[in-house]
N, C-alpha and C positions, 0 to 999 in steps of 0.2 A: 727359860723364861726370856732371855735376850732375844732369841730368834723369833719368838712369838710377838714380842714388842715391835721388832723390826718389821714383821709382816703387817702388823696392825697399822704401823706408821705409813707404809706404802699404800694399804688399801684406803686409809683416810686421805692420802694425797690424791689418789685417782678417783675415789668413790666408785671403785669398780674392782670386783674380785677378779674378773678376766684380765684387766690391764695390770693388776698387781701380780697375778700369776706369771704373766709374760715377762714382766721386769725381773722377777725374782728367779725365773727359770724353775717354777714349781707348778705342779698340777693345780687346777682350780679347786678340787676337793681338799687337797693339802692346805690351801689358803683358808678355805672355809672351816676346816677342822681347827686350825690354830685360833681363828677368831672365836669360835664356839667354845673352845677350851678356856680362853680369856674370860669370856662372858660367864662361864660356869665357875671359874675360880673366884672371880670378883663379884659374882652374884649380881650382875647388871646387864643391861642391853646397850650395846655399843653402837649398833647400826639399826636404822629402821629399813627393813627390806621391802621394796616395792617391785612391780612387775618388771620394769626395765631399768631400775636404778636403786641405789642405796643412798641413805643420808646418815650423818652422825647424829646420834641423839644428844641431848644436853650433857648426859653422863659420858657419852663418847667424847665430846669436845673437851670436857674436863680431863678425861683419861688420856687424851692426846698430849695435853700440856705436861702431865706427869711423865708420859712415855718419852717425850722429847728431852726432858731433864735427865731422866735415867740413862737414856742412850748416850747423851752427852758425856755423862760421868763414865760410862763404859769406854767411850772413845778416849777420854783423858787417861784412864787406866791403861789402855792398850798403849798409848804413846809413852806412858811412864815406865812400863814394865816389859812389854812384849819384846821391844828392841834394846832393852837396857844394856845387854852385853853383846849386842850384835853390831857389826859394822855395815853400813849401807854401801852399795857399789861405789867405786870411785867416780863413775860418770853415768849420767842418765840422759839419753837423747830423746826428745819429745817434739811432736808437731802440734801447734796450737792455733785455732782459729784466730784471725787477726783481732776481732773484738776482745776476745778473752786474753790474748797475749799482751794487750794494751791496758786493760782495765781490771782484770781479775787475778790472773796467774802470778804476776810479779810479786804482789804482797804475800801471796800464799807460799811462794817459793822462798821468800825472805824468811818467813816464819819457820819453814822447813830447815833452811840452812843453819838456823840457830841450833837445831837439834843435831843435825849432821853436817857440820861445817867442812868436812873433808870431801863431800860429794860435789862433783862439778856437774852443772846443768847446761845442756845446750838446747835452747828453745827456739825452734823455728816457726815463725808466723807464716801461714800459707792457707790456701783454700782446701776444701775437703778432698778434692780429687788428688791433689799432690800429696796431701798427708797420707791418704790411704795407700798411694803407690809406694811411698817411702817405708810404710809399715810392712807391706807385702814383700818388698825388696830387702827387708831386714836391716834397713839403714837407720831407723829409729826404733825405740822399744815400744812406744805407744803414742796415741795422739788424742787430742779433744777437738771434734769437728762440729760443723754447724748442721749437719744433716746425717741421715741414716740411709745409705744407698742399698742396704740389704745384700752386700756382697757375701756369699756364704763362706768365703775364706776369712772373713773378719767378724769379730764379736763386738757387739755394740751394747753399751749400758748407759741409760739416761743419766745425765750429770746435772744439768742446770736449765731451768725454763727461762726463756728470755722474752721480752715484749719490745716490739718496735713502737715508739711513741712519737707524736708530732710535737716538735719543740721549736721555740722562737726565743728571741731576746726577752728577758723578763720585763723590760719596759715597753714592749710592743703592745699597744691597745687597739690594734686594728680588727681583732677578733673579739666581738662582745661575748661576755660571759665565759671567755676562755674555752668555748666549745663550738664545733661546727658539724654540719651533716657531712656524711661521706662524699656526697655528690659535689659539695663545694670545694673539695680538695683541689679539683682541677683549676680553680680560680686563684689559688695562692701562688705566690712566687716561690718556687721550691729550689733549694740547693741540694744536690744529690751526689751519691758516690757514682764513680765510673761504671760502665757497663762491664759485667764480669764479677763485680763484687758480690760476696755472699749476701750481704744485707740487701743490696739492690735486687738480687734475684728473688728473695723472699717478698720484698715490696711489690716487685712487678707481678709475681704470681698472685698475690692477694688483689691488686688492682684489677688484674685480668678476670680473676674469679668473680669480682663484683661488677664487671663490665664498665670500669673507668678506663677509657681508652686513650685519653690525651691529657698529659700532665705538664705544666709549664716548668720544665727543668732547664732554666736559662744559664745556670752555672754548674759545672761539674768539678768535683775534687777526687783525688785518689786516696784521701785518708779522712778518717772521721775527726781527727784533730784539726785539720785544715777547715772542715765545714764548721766546727764549733768556733774557731777563731773568726771565721767569717761572720757567724751569727752574732757574736759579741758586738760587732760594729754595724749592723744592719737590721732591717726589719723583715728579712726573709724567714723562711720556715724550712725545716728538714725532718725527715723521718729517720730516727737513730735508735740504737739499742739503749734500753733504760740503764744498763749497766755503764754505758759510756758517758751518760750525763748525770749520774748520781751526785757527783760532787758539785756540779753546776747547779743543780736543783737546790742543794743545801745551802750553797753560797749565794743564791738568788741571782744568778747570772743568766740562767735560762729557765723557762717555765714550759709546762706541758699544756698543749691545746687538746682537749678531748675530742676524739672522733665519736660522735654520739652513736651508741649501740654497736659499736664495732671495736675489735682489738686485733692486733696483728702479732702472732705468737709463733715461736719456734723452740726447738730443743737443741742443746748441745749434748754431745755424746763422748763418753770415753770409748776409744777404739783400740783394739789390739788384734793380733792374729788369732784365728780360732784355734783353740787348743793350746795357746801359749800360757803356760803356768809360771807365775813368779810371785813368791810371798813379798818381795820387795815392792813390786809394781802394785800388788793388791794393797799393801800398806800405804803407798804414796797416793793411790786413788782414794782410799778412805780418808787420808789426811786432808786432801784437796776437798773432798765432799764435805767433811766435817767443819771446814773453815768457810763453807758457803752454803748456809742454810736458807736458800732463797725459795 
């Protein structure tokens, strides 16, 4: 049952049997069979199947809520009992994308440390290329990167979806209705990360794709924290990861300016060497995943 619920959750997340099969490393018939089994067992229809897409039914949406609760309980049981009498390795070396190393991973590792206080962590913030090289050279156990380069010597598992949002000082009233058309982006005074930044590359790729050729980047910084501190004291704008500004939005220091009908998205991936098996790393990945239900 647990496996079938996990399959259902991934299908509901992607609204695609094909994408779910890719993420789960299963065949599409196996995924379809699991969903059909759930529908028969609970005598309900979970998805409406269309020619090129699927959608959750009303019952499917309700079923997803229960599924998330049940899987969360399973995760708590794992943490309580699976490693009850086991010792975790003395040291874990991992490479992490800068955005995650600053705003997501520290709080997760702090929680993990409460359970395994003797495990020492060495966490390197770096770009995707550098992290992948360290994994291949066996200098670190695994990594979390901003992209999937499809290196066949590495195994990638989707971890966390990110959105790049346009933000400014919460008191800035220069944009009416807190929304702009994409073509107006070039008219805003933008603060930006330096060339070579992973976030900058995602933004530049998006702009190029939508034929936005010139942006007013009159100030560059080499860290997101520097950009945010600048925004607190100006009426400039910046395109930043939603995870990096979550606390600022809650505390009303920054606000989001909606780019009408467009969104800039990316995925973060767990990365390890192909064929590298480790129950402890599996457990650590699950622990991180379960603490980040984004």
